FIVEX-874625 format. One record per atom (N, C-alpha, C): residue in one letter; atom name; x, y, z. Coordinates in Angstrom, 1 decimal, padded with zeros to 4 digits, always signed. Each point is the difference from the previous one (the first is absolute). Example, Ala and Ser with C-alpha at 12.3 -4.5 7.8 and 13.67 -1.06 7.14 Angstrom:
# FIVEX-874625
<vextor><aa>a</aa><at>N</at><X>+013.2</X><Y>-005.7</Y><Z>+007.8</Z></vextor>
<vextor><aa>a</aa><at>CA</at><X>-000.9</X><Y>+001.2</Y><Z>+000.0</Z></vextor>
<vextor><aa>a</aa><at>C</at><X>+000.9</X><Y>+001.2</Y><Z>+000.0</Z></vextor>
<vextor><aa>s</aa><at>N</at><X>-000.4</X><Y>+001.1</Y><Z>-000.7</Z></vextor>
<vextor><aa>s</aa><at>CA</at><X>+000.9</X><Y>+001.1</Y><Z>+000.0</Z></vextor>
<vextor><aa>s</aa><at>C</at><X>-000.8</X><Y>+001.1</Y><Z>+000.8</Z></vextor>
# end
This chain:
# FIVEX-874625
<vextor><aa>m</aa><at>N</at><X>+027.0</X><Y>+005.8</Y><Z>-006.5</Z></vextor>
<vextor><aa>m</aa><at>CA</at><X>-001.2</X><Y>-000.7</Y><Z>-000.5</Z></vextor>
<vextor><aa>m</aa><at>C</at><X>-001.2</X><Y>+000.5</Y><Z>+000.8</Z></vextor>
<vextor><aa>p</aa><at>N</at><X>-001.1</X><Y>+000.4</Y><Z>-000.7</Z></vextor>
<vextor><aa>p</aa><at>CA</at><X>-001.1</X><Y>+000.5</Y><Z>+000.7</Z></vextor>
<vextor><aa>p</aa><at>C</at><X>-000.7</X><Y>-001.1</Y><Z>+000.8</Z></vextor>
<vextor><aa>e</aa><at>N</at><X>-000.8</X><Y>+000.4</Y><Z>+001.0</Z></vextor>
<vextor><aa>e</aa><at>CA</at><X>-000.8</X><Y>-000.9</Y><Z>+000.8</Z></vextor>
<vextor><aa>e</aa><at>C</at><X>-001.2</X><Y>+000.7</Y><Z>+000.6</Z></vextor>
<vextor><aa>v</aa><at>N</at><X>-001.0</X><Y>-000.7</Y><Z>+000.3</Z></vextor>
<vextor><aa>v</aa><at>CA</at><X>-001.2</X><Y>+000.5</Y><Z>+000.7</Z></vextor>
<vextor><aa>v</aa><at>C</at><X>-000.2</X><Y>-000.9</Y><Z>+001.2</Z></vextor>
<vextor><aa>s</aa><at>N</at><X>-000.7</X><Y>+000.6</Y><Z>+001.0</Z></vextor>
<vextor><aa>s</aa><at>CA</at><X>-000.3</X><Y>-000.8</Y><Z>+001.2</Z></vextor>
<vextor><aa>s</aa><at>C</at><X>-001.5</X><Y>-000.4</Y><Z>+000.0</Z></vextor>
<vextor><aa>d</aa><at>N</at><X>-000.2</X><Y>-001.3</Y><Z>+000.2</Z></vextor>
<vextor><aa>d</aa><at>CA</at><X>-001.4</X><Y>-000.6</Y><Z>+000.0</Z></vextor>
<vextor><aa>d</aa><at>C</at><X>-000.2</X><Y>-000.6</Y><Z>+001.4</Z></vextor>
<vextor><aa>h</aa><at>N</at><X>-000.6</X><Y>+000.8</Y><Z>+000.9</Z></vextor>
<vextor><aa>h</aa><at>CA</at><X>-000.2</X><Y>-000.4</Y><Z>+001.4</Z></vextor>
<vextor><aa>h</aa><at>C</at><X>+001.3</X><Y>-000.4</Y><Z>+000.6</Z></vextor>
<vextor><aa>g</aa><at>N</at><X>+001.0</X><Y>+000.8</Y><Z>-000.2</Z></vextor>
<vextor><aa>g</aa><at>CA</at><X>+001.3</X><Y>-000.2</Y><Z>+000.7</Z></vextor>
<vextor><aa>g</aa><at>C</at><X>+000.9</X><Y>-000.9</Y><Z>-000.8</Z></vextor>
<vextor><aa>v</aa><at>N</at><X>-000.4</X><Y>-000.6</Y><Z>-001.1</Z></vextor>
<vextor><aa>v</aa><at>CA</at><X>+000.8</X><Y>-000.9</Y><Z>-000.8</Z></vextor>
<vextor><aa>v</aa><at>C</at><X>+000.5</X><Y>+000.8</Y><Z>-001.2</Z></vextor>
<vextor><aa>r</aa><at>N</at><X>+001.4</X><Y>+000.1</Y><Z>-000.1</Z></vextor>
<vextor><aa>r</aa><at>CA</at><X>+000.5</X><Y>+000.7</Y><Z>-001.2</Z></vextor>
<vextor><aa>r</aa><at>C</at><X>-000.1</X><Y>-000.9</Y><Z>-001.2</Z></vextor>
<vextor><aa>v</aa><at>N</at><X>-000.5</X><Y>+000.6</Y><Z>-001.1</Z></vextor>
<vextor><aa>v</aa><at>CA</at><X>-000.2</X><Y>-000.7</Y><Z>-001.3</Z></vextor>
<vextor><aa>v</aa><at>C</at><X>+000.9</X><Y>+000.8</Y><Z>-001.0</Z></vextor>
<vextor><aa>s</aa><at>N</at><X>+000.9</X><Y>-000.7</Y><Z>-000.6</Z></vextor>
<vextor><aa>s</aa><at>CA</at><X>+001.0</X><Y>+000.6</Y><Z>-000.9</Z></vextor>
<vextor><aa>s</aa><at>C</at><X>-000.5</X><Y>-000.1</Y><Z>-001.4</Z></vextor>
<vextor><aa>y</aa><at>N</at><X>+000.3</X><Y>+001.0</Y><Z>-000.8</Z></vextor>
<vextor><aa>y</aa><at>CA</at><X>-000.4</X><Y>+000.0</Y><Z>-001.4</Z></vextor>
<vextor><aa>y</aa><at>C</at><X>+001.0</X><Y>+000.8</Y><Z>-000.9</Z></vextor>
<vextor><aa>d</aa><at>N</at><X>-000.1</X><Y>-000.1</Y><Z>-001.3</Z></vextor>
<vextor><aa>d</aa><at>CA</at><X>+000.6</X><Y>+000.9</Y><Z>-000.9</Z></vextor>
<vextor><aa>d</aa><at>C</at><X>-001.0</X><Y>+000.5</Y><Z>-000.9</Z></vextor>
<vextor><aa>a</aa><at>N</at><X>+000.1</X><Y>+001.2</Y><Z>-000.5</Z></vextor>
<vextor><aa>a</aa><at>CA</at><X>-000.9</X><Y>+000.7</Y><Z>-000.9</Z></vextor>
<vextor><aa>a</aa><at>C</at><X>+000.9</X><Y>+000.6</Y><Z>-001.2</Z></vextor>
<vextor><aa>v</aa><at>N</at><X>-000.2</X><Y>-000.5</Y><Z>-001.2</Z></vextor>
<vextor><aa>v</aa><at>CA</at><X>+000.8</X><Y>+000.4</Y><Z>-001.1</Z></vextor>
<vextor><aa>v</aa><at>C</at><X>-000.9</X><Y>+000.1</Y><Z>-001.2</Z></vextor>
<vextor><aa>g</aa><at>N</at><X>+000.5</X><Y>+000.8</Y><Z>-001.0</Z></vextor>
<vextor><aa>g</aa><at>CA</at><X>-000.7</X><Y>+000.0</Y><Z>-001.3</Z></vextor>
<vextor><aa>g</aa><at>C</at><X>-001.1</X><Y>+001.1</Y><Z>-000.1</Z></vextor>
<vextor><aa>e</aa><at>N</at><X>-000.6</X><Y>+000.2</Y><Z>-001.1</Z></vextor>
<vextor><aa>e</aa><at>CA</at><X>-001.0</X><Y>+001.0</Y><Z>-000.2</Z></vextor>
<vextor><aa>e</aa><at>C</at><X>-001.2</X><Y>-000.7</Y><Z>-000.9</Z></vextor>
<vextor><aa>g</aa><at>N</at><X>-001.2</X><Y>+000.5</Y><Z>+000.3</Z></vextor>
<vextor><aa>g</aa><at>CA</at><X>-001.1</X><Y>-000.5</Y><Z>-000.8</Z></vextor>
<vextor><aa>g</aa><at>C</at><X>-001.0</X><Y>-000.5</Y><Z>+001.0</Z></vextor>
<vextor><aa>r</aa><at>N</at><X>-000.9</X><Y>-000.9</Y><Z>-000.5</Z></vextor>
<vextor><aa>r</aa><at>CA</at><X>-001.0</X><Y>-000.6</Y><Z>+000.8</Z></vextor>
<vextor><aa>r</aa><at>C</at><X>+000.6</X><Y>-000.8</Y><Z>+001.1</Z></vextor>
<vextor><aa>p</aa><at>N</at><X>-000.6</X><Y>+000.1</Y><Z>+001.2</Z></vextor>
<vextor><aa>p</aa><at>CA</at><X>+000.6</X><Y>-000.7</Y><Z>+001.2</Z></vextor>
<vextor><aa>p</aa><at>C</at><X>-000.3</X><Y>-001.5</Y><Z>-000.2</Z></vextor>
<vextor><aa>l</aa><at>N</at><X>+001.0</X><Y>-000.8</Y><Z>+000.5</Z></vextor>
<vextor><aa>l</aa><at>CA</at><X>-000.1</X><Y>-001.5</Y><Z>+000.0</Z></vextor>
<vextor><aa>l</aa><at>C</at><X>+000.7</X><Y>-000.4</Y><Z>+001.2</Z></vextor>
<vextor><aa>v</aa><at>N</at><X>-000.7</X><Y>-000.8</Y><Z>+000.9</Z></vextor>
<vextor><aa>v</aa><at>CA</at><X>+000.6</X><Y>-000.5</Y><Z>+001.2</Z></vextor>
<vextor><aa>v</aa><at>C</at><X>+000.5</X><Y>-001.4</Y><Z>-000.2</Z></vextor>
<vextor><aa>l</aa><at>N</at><X>+001.2</X><Y>-000.3</Y><Z>+000.3</Z></vextor>
<vextor><aa>l</aa><at>CA</at><X>+000.6</X><Y>-001.3</Y><Z>-000.2</Z></vextor>
<vextor><aa>l</aa><at>C</at><X>+000.1</X><Y>-000.7</Y><Z>+001.4</Z></vextor>
<vextor><aa>l</aa><at>N</at><X>-000.6</X><Y>-001.1</Y><Z>+000.1</Z></vextor>
<vextor><aa>l</aa><at>CA</at><X>+000.0</X><Y>-000.8</Y><Z>+001.3</Z></vextor>
<vextor><aa>l</aa><at>C</at><X>+000.6</X><Y>-001.4</Y><Z>-000.3</Z></vextor>
<vextor><aa>h</aa><at>N</at><X>+001.0</X><Y>-000.3</Y><Z>+000.8</Z></vextor>
<vextor><aa>h</aa><at>CA</at><X>+000.7</X><Y>-001.3</Y><Z>-000.2</Z></vextor>
<vextor><aa>h</aa><at>C</at><X>-000.8</X><Y>-001.1</Y><Z>+000.6</Z></vextor>
<vextor><aa>g</aa><at>N</at><X>+000.3</X><Y>-001.3</Y><Z>-000.3</Z></vextor>
<vextor><aa>g</aa><at>CA</at><X>-000.6</X><Y>-001.1</Y><Z>+000.6</Z></vextor>
<vextor><aa>g</aa><at>C</at><X>+000.6</X><Y>-000.4</Y><Z>+001.3</Z></vextor>
<vextor><aa>w</aa><at>N</at><X>-000.5</X><Y>-001.1</Y><Z>+000.6</Z></vextor>
<vextor><aa>w</aa><at>CA</at><X>+000.4</X><Y>-000.5</Y><Z>+001.2</Z></vextor>
<vextor><aa>w</aa><at>C</at><X>+001.5</X><Y>-000.4</Y><Z>+000.0</Z></vextor>
<vextor><aa>c</aa><at>N</at><X>+000.8</X><Y>+000.3</Y><Z>+001.0</Z></vextor>
<vextor><aa>c</aa><at>CA</at><X>+001.4</X><Y>-000.4</Y><Z>+000.1</Z></vextor>
<vextor><aa>c</aa><at>C</at><X>+000.9</X><Y>+000.8</Y><Z>-001.0</Z></vextor>
<vextor><aa>c</aa><at>N</at><X>-000.5</X><Y>+001.1</Y><Z>-000.4</Z></vextor>
<vextor><aa>c</aa><at>CA</at><X>+000.8</X><Y>+000.9</Y><Z>-000.9</Z></vextor>
<vextor><aa>c</aa><at>C</at><X>+000.1</X><Y>+001.4</Y><Z>+000.6</Z></vextor>
<vextor><aa>d</aa><at>N</at><X>+000.6</X><Y>+000.9</Y><Z>-000.8</Z></vextor>
<vextor><aa>d</aa><at>CA</at><X>+000.0</X><Y>+001.4</Y><Z>+000.4</Z></vextor>
<vextor><aa>d</aa><at>C</at><X>-000.1</X><Y>+000.8</Y><Z>-001.3</Z></vextor>
<vextor><aa>r</aa><at>N</at><X>+000.1</X><Y>+001.3</Y><Z>+000.1</Z></vextor>
<vextor><aa>r</aa><at>CA</at><X>-000.2</X><Y>+000.8</Y><Z>-001.2</Z></vextor>
<vextor><aa>r</aa><at>C</at><X>+001.0</X><Y>-000.2</Y><Z>-001.1</Z></vextor>
<vextor><aa>s</aa><at>N</at><X>+001.2</X><Y>-000.6</Y><Z>+000.4</Z></vextor>
<vextor><aa>s</aa><at>CA</at><X>+001.0</X><Y>-000.3</Y><Z>-001.1</Z></vextor>
<vextor><aa>s</aa><at>C</at><X>-000.5</X><Y>-001.0</Y><Z>-001.0</Z></vextor>
<vextor><aa>w</aa><at>N</at><X>-001.1</X><Y>-000.7</Y><Z>+000.3</Z></vextor>
<vextor><aa>w</aa><at>CA</at><X>-000.7</X><Y>-000.9</Y><Z>-000.9</Z></vextor>
<vextor><aa>w</aa><at>C</at><X>-000.4</X><Y>+000.7</Y><Z>-001.3</Z></vextor>
<vextor><aa>w</aa><at>N</at><X>-000.3</X><Y>+001.3</Y><Z>+000.1</Z></vextor>
<vextor><aa>w</aa><at>CA</at><X>-000.3</X><Y>+000.9</Y><Z>-001.1</Z></vextor>
<vextor><aa>w</aa><at>C</at><X>+001.2</X><Y>+000.7</Y><Z>-000.6</Z></vextor>
<vextor><aa>t</aa><at>N</at><X>+001.0</X><Y>+000.3</Y><Z>+000.8</Z></vextor>
<vextor><aa>t</aa><at>CA</at><X>+001.1</X><Y>+000.8</Y><Z>-000.6</Z></vextor>
<vextor><aa>t</aa><at>C</at><X>+001.1</X><Y>-000.9</Y><Z>-000.6</Z></vextor>
<vextor><aa>e</aa><at>N</at><X>+000.3</X><Y>-001.1</Y><Z>+000.6</Z></vextor>
<vextor><aa>e</aa><at>CA</at><X>+001.1</X><Y>-000.8</Y><Z>-000.5</Z></vextor>
<vextor><aa>e</aa><at>C</at><X>-000.2</X><Y>-000.6</Y><Z>-001.4</Z></vextor>
<vextor><aa>p</aa><at>N</at><X>-001.2</X><Y>-000.5</Y><Z>-000.4</Z></vextor>
<vextor><aa>p</aa><at>CA</at><X>-000.2</X><Y>-000.5</Y><Z>-001.3</Z></vextor>
<vextor><aa>p</aa><at>C</at><X>-000.2</X><Y>+001.1</Y><Z>-001.1</Z></vextor>
<vextor><aa>g</aa><at>N</at><X>-000.1</X><Y>+001.3</Y><Z>+000.5</Z></vextor>
<vextor><aa>g</aa><at>CA</at><X>-000.1</X><Y>+001.1</Y><Z>-001.0</Z></vextor>
<vextor><aa>g</aa><at>C</at><X>-001.4</X><Y>+000.6</Y><Z>-000.2</Z></vextor>
<vextor><aa>y</aa><at>N</at><X>-001.0</X><Y>-000.5</Y><Z>+000.7</Z></vextor>
<vextor><aa>y</aa><at>CA</at><X>-001.4</X><Y>+000.4</Y><Z>-000.1</Z></vextor>
<vextor><aa>y</aa><at>C</at><X>-000.1</X><Y>+001.5</Y><Z>+000.2</Z></vextor>
<vextor><aa>v</aa><at>N</at><X>+000.6</X><Y>+000.5</Y><Z>+001.1</Z></vextor>
<vextor><aa>v</aa><at>CA</at><X>+000.0</X><Y>+001.4</Y><Z>+000.4</Z></vextor>
<vextor><aa>v</aa><at>C</at><X>+000.6</X><Y>+000.9</Y><Z>-001.1</Z></vextor>
<vextor><aa>d</aa><at>N</at><X>+001.1</X><Y>-000.4</Y><Z>-000.6</Z></vextor>
<vextor><aa>d</aa><at>CA</at><X>+000.6</X><Y>+000.8</Y><Z>-001.0</Z></vextor>
<vextor><aa>d</aa><at>C</at><X>-000.9</X><Y>+000.1</Y><Z>-001.3</Z></vextor>
<vextor><aa>e</aa><at>N</at><X>-000.7</X><Y>-001.1</Y><Z>-000.3</Z></vextor>
<vextor><aa>e</aa><at>CA</at><X>-000.9</X><Y>+000.0</Y><Z>-001.1</Z></vextor>
<vextor><aa>e</aa><at>C</at><X>-001.3</X><Y>+000.8</Y><Z>+000.2</Z></vextor>
<vextor><aa>l</aa><at>N</at><X>-000.5</X><Y>-000.1</Y><Z>+001.2</Z></vextor>
<vextor><aa>l</aa><at>CA</at><X>-001.3</X><Y>+000.6</Y><Z>+000.3</Z></vextor>
<vextor><aa>l</aa><at>C</at><X>+000.1</X><Y>+001.5</Y><Z>+000.4</Z></vextor>
<vextor><aa>r</aa><at>N</at><X>+001.1</X><Y>+000.5</Y><Z>+000.5</Z></vextor>
<vextor><aa>r</aa><at>CA</at><X>+000.1</X><Y>+001.3</Y><Z>+000.5</Z></vextor>
<vextor><aa>r</aa><at>C</at><X>-000.1</X><Y>+001.1</Y><Z>-001.1</Z></vextor>
<vextor><aa>t</aa><at>N</at><X>+000.2</X><Y>-000.4</Y><Z>-001.2</Z></vextor>
<vextor><aa>t</aa><at>CA</at><X>-000.1</X><Y>+001.0</Y><Z>-001.1</Z></vextor>
<vextor><aa>t</aa><at>C</at><X>-001.4</X><Y>+000.5</Y><Z>-000.2</Z></vextor>
<vextor><aa>d</aa><at>N</at><X>-001.0</X><Y>-000.9</Y><Z>+000.3</Z></vextor>
<vextor><aa>d</aa><at>CA</at><X>-001.4</X><Y>+000.4</Y><Z>-000.2</Z></vextor>
<vextor><aa>d</aa><at>C</at><X>-000.8</X><Y>+000.1</Y><Z>+001.3</Z></vextor>
<vextor><aa>h</aa><at>N</at><X>+000.6</X><Y>-000.4</Y><Z>+001.1</Z></vextor>
<vextor><aa>h</aa><at>CA</at><X>-000.8</X><Y>-000.1</Y><Z>+001.2</Z></vextor>
<vextor><aa>h</aa><at>C</at><X>+000.8</X><Y>+000.6</Y><Z>+001.2</Z></vextor>
<vextor><aa>r</aa><at>N</at><X>-000.8</X><Y>+000.5</Y><Z>+001.0</Z></vextor>
<vextor><aa>r</aa><at>CA</at><X>+000.6</X><Y>+000.4</Y><Z>+001.3</Z></vextor>
<vextor><aa>r</aa><at>C</at><X>-000.1</X><Y>-001.3</Y><Z>+000.8</Z></vextor>
<vextor><aa>l</aa><at>N</at><X>+001.1</X><Y>-000.6</Y><Z>+000.3</Z></vextor>
<vextor><aa>l</aa><at>CA</at><X>+000.0</X><Y>-001.3</Y><Z>+000.7</Z></vextor>
<vextor><aa>l</aa><at>C</at><X>+000.2</X><Y>+000.2</Y><Z>+001.5</Z></vextor>
<vextor><aa>i</aa><at>N</at><X>-000.9</X><Y>-000.7</Y><Z>+000.8</Z></vextor>
<vextor><aa>i</aa><at>CA</at><X>+000.2</X><Y>+000.0</Y><Z>+001.4</Z></vextor>
<vextor><aa>i</aa><at>C</at><X>+000.3</X><Y>-001.5</Y><Z>+000.3</Z></vextor>
<vextor><aa>n</aa><at>N</at><X>+001.2</X><Y>-000.3</Y><Z>+000.4</Z></vextor>
<vextor><aa>n</aa><at>CA</at><X>+000.5</X><Y>-001.3</Y><Z>+000.2</Z></vextor>
<vextor><aa>n</aa><at>C</at><X>+000.2</X><Y>-000.2</Y><Z>+001.5</Z></vextor>
<vextor><aa>v</aa><at>N</at><X>-000.9</X><Y>-000.9</Y><Z>+000.6</Z></vextor>
<vextor><aa>v</aa><at>CA</at><X>-000.1</X><Y>-000.1</Y><Z>+001.4</Z></vextor>
<vextor><aa>v</aa><at>C</at><X>+000.6</X><Y>-001.3</Y><Z>+000.6</Z></vextor>
<vextor><aa>d</aa><at>N</at><X>+000.8</X><Y>+000.2</Y><Z>+001.1</Z></vextor>
<vextor><aa>d</aa><at>CA</at><X>+000.3</X><Y>-001.2</Y><Z>+000.8</Z></vextor>
<vextor><aa>d</aa><at>C</at><X>-001.1</X><Y>-000.2</Y><Z>+001.0</Z></vextor>
<vextor><aa>l</aa><at>N</at><X>-000.8</X><Y>-001.0</Y><Z>-000.1</Z></vextor>
<vextor><aa>l</aa><at>CA</at><X>-001.1</X><Y>-000.3</Y><Z>+000.9</Z></vextor>
<vextor><aa>l</aa><at>C</at><X>+000.6</X><Y>-000.2</Y><Z>+001.4</Z></vextor>
<vextor><aa>r</aa><at>N</at><X>-000.8</X><Y>+000.3</Y><Z>+001.1</Z></vextor>
<vextor><aa>r</aa><at>CA</at><X>+000.4</X><Y>-000.2</Y><Z>+001.3</Z></vextor>
<vextor><aa>r</aa><at>C</at><X>+000.5</X><Y>-001.4</Y><Z>+000.2</Z></vextor>
<vextor><aa>g</aa><at>N</at><X>+001.2</X><Y>-000.2</Y><Z>+000.7</Z></vextor>
<vextor><aa>g</aa><at>CA</at><X>+000.6</X><Y>-001.3</Y><Z>+000.2</Z></vextor>
<vextor><aa>g</aa><at>C</at><X>+000.9</X><Y>-000.4</Y><Z>-001.1</Z></vextor>
<vextor><aa>h</aa><at>N</at><X>+000.2</X><Y>+000.9</Y><Z>-001.0</Z></vextor>
<vextor><aa>h</aa><at>CA</at><X>+000.9</X><Y>-000.3</Y><Z>-001.2</Z></vextor>
<vextor><aa>h</aa><at>C</at><X>+001.0</X><Y>+001.1</Y><Z>-000.3</Z></vextor>
<vextor><aa>g</aa><at>N</at><X>+001.1</X><Y>-000.3</Y><Z>-000.6</Z></vextor>
<vextor><aa>g</aa><at>CA</at><X>+000.9</X><Y>+001.0</Y><Z>-000.4</Z></vextor>
<vextor><aa>g</aa><at>C</at><X>+000.4</X><Y>+001.0</Y><Z>+001.1</Z></vextor>
<vextor><aa>a</aa><at>N</at><X>+000.0</X><Y>+001.3</Y><Z>-000.4</Z></vextor>
<vextor><aa>a</aa><at>CA</at><X>+000.4</X><Y>+001.0</Y><Z>+000.9</Z></vextor>
<vextor><aa>a</aa><at>C</at><X>-001.1</X><Y>+000.5</Y><Z>+001.0</Z></vextor>
<vextor><aa>s</aa><at>N</at><X>-001.2</X><Y>-000.6</Y><Z>-000.2</Z></vextor>
<vextor><aa>s</aa><at>CA</at><X>-001.1</X><Y>+000.4</Y><Z>+000.9</Z></vextor>
<vextor><aa>s</aa><at>C</at><X>+000.2</X><Y>-000.7</Y><Z>+001.4</Z></vextor>
<vextor><aa>d</aa><at>N</at><X>-000.7</X><Y>+000.5</Y><Z>+001.0</Z></vextor>
<vextor><aa>d</aa><at>CA</at><X>+000.0</X><Y>-000.6</Y><Z>+001.3</Z></vextor>
<vextor><aa>d</aa><at>C</at><X>-000.5</X><Y>-001.4</Y><Z>+000.0</Z></vextor>
<vextor><aa>k</aa><at>N</at><X>+000.5</X><Y>-000.8</Y><Z>+000.9</Z></vextor>
<vextor><aa>k</aa><at>CA</at><X>-000.4</X><Y>-001.4</Y><Z>+000.1</Z></vextor>
<vextor><aa>k</aa><at>C</at><X>-000.5</X><Y>-000.3</Y><Z>+001.4</Z></vextor>
<vextor><aa>p</aa><at>N</at><X>-001.3</X><Y>+000.4</Y><Z>+000.3</Z></vextor>
<vextor><aa>p</aa><at>CA</at><X>-000.5</X><Y>-000.2</Y><Z>+001.4</Z></vextor>
<vextor><aa>p</aa><at>C</at><X>-000.1</X><Y>-001.5</Y><Z>+000.3</Z></vextor>
<vextor><aa>h</aa><at>N</at><X>+000.2</X><Y>-000.3</Y><Z>+001.3</Z></vextor>
<vextor><aa>h</aa><at>CA</at><X>-000.1</X><Y>-001.4</Y><Z>+000.5</Z></vextor>
<vextor><aa>h</aa><at>C</at><X>-001.4</X><Y>-000.4</Y><Z>+000.4</Z></vextor>
<vextor><aa>e</aa><at>N</at><X>-000.9</X><Y>+001.0</Y><Z>+000.2</Z></vextor>
<vextor><aa>e</aa><at>CA</at><X>-001.3</X><Y>-000.4</Y><Z>+000.5</Z></vextor>
<vextor><aa>e</aa><at>C</at><X>-000.9</X><Y>-000.5</Y><Z>-001.2</Z></vextor>
<vextor><aa>p</aa><at>N</at><X>-000.7</X><Y>-001.1</Y><Z>+000.2</Z></vextor>
<vextor><aa>p</aa><at>CA</at><X>-000.8</X><Y>-000.5</Y><Z>-001.1</Z></vextor>
<vextor><aa>p</aa><at>C</at><X>-001.1</X><Y>+001.0</Y><Z>-000.4</Z></vextor>
<vextor><aa>a</aa><at>N</at><X>-000.5</X><Y>+000.8</Y><Z>+001.0</Z></vextor>
<vextor><aa>a</aa><at>CA</at><X>-001.1</X><Y>+001.0</Y><Z>-000.3</Z></vextor>
<vextor><aa>a</aa><at>C</at><X>+000.5</X><Y>+001.0</Y><Z>-001.1</Z></vextor>
<vextor><aa>a</aa><at>N</at><X>+001.3</X><Y>+000.2</Y><Z>-000.1</Z></vextor>
<vextor><aa>a</aa><at>CA</at><X>+000.5</X><Y>+001.0</Y><Z>-001.0</Z></vextor>
<vextor><aa>a</aa><at>C</at><X>-000.1</X><Y>-000.5</Y><Z>-001.4</Z></vextor>
<vextor><aa>y</aa><at>N</at><X>-000.5</X><Y>-001.2</Y><Z>-000.2</Z></vextor>
<vextor><aa>y</aa><at>CA</at><X>-000.1</X><Y>-000.5</Y><Z>-001.4</Z></vextor>
<vextor><aa>y</aa><at>C</at><X>-001.4</X><Y>-000.4</Y><Z>-000.3</Z></vextor>
<vextor><aa>t</aa><at>N</at><X>-001.0</X><Y>+000.5</Y><Z>+000.7</Z></vextor>
<vextor><aa>t</aa><at>CA</at><X>-001.4</X><Y>-000.3</Y><Z>-000.4</Z></vextor>
<vextor><aa>t</aa><at>C</at><X>-000.4</X><Y>+000.7</Y><Z>-001.3</Z></vextor>
<vextor><aa>s</aa><at>N</at><X>-001.1</X><Y>-000.4</Y><Z>-000.6</Z></vextor>
<vextor><aa>s</aa><at>CA</at><X>-000.4</X><Y>+000.7</Y><Z>-001.2</Z></vextor>
<vextor><aa>s</aa><at>C</at><X>-000.3</X><Y>+001.5</Y><Z>+000.2</Z></vextor>
<vextor><aa>d</aa><at>N</at><X>-000.5</X><Y>+000.3</Y><Z>+001.2</Z></vextor>
<vextor><aa>d</aa><at>CA</at><X>-000.3</X><Y>+001.4</Y><Z>+000.4</Z></vextor>
<vextor><aa>d</aa><at>C</at><X>+001.3</X><Y>+000.8</Y><Z>+000.0</Z></vextor>
<vextor><aa>a</aa><at>N</at><X>+001.1</X><Y>-000.6</Y><Z>+000.5</Z></vextor>
<vextor><aa>a</aa><at>CA</at><X>+001.3</X><Y>+000.7</Y><Z>+000.1</Z></vextor>
<vextor><aa>a</aa><at>C</at><X>+000.6</X><Y>+000.2</Y><Z>-001.3</Z></vextor>
# end
């Protein structure tokens, strides 16, 4: 599973499909499976390049313990 580093915090994502890019962001207390399990990714991937992200602190992304890691700037 691909990941990027944002100031030392690993952020995990999936990239699938072809076409216009579309970034999928889950809500609070969820992870990127919120988009895959109900079938949204399967439906959208035929027309879009989907970037499905686990936000920091969620899913397979790092979960820093410092409050400063969750500011709007971070």
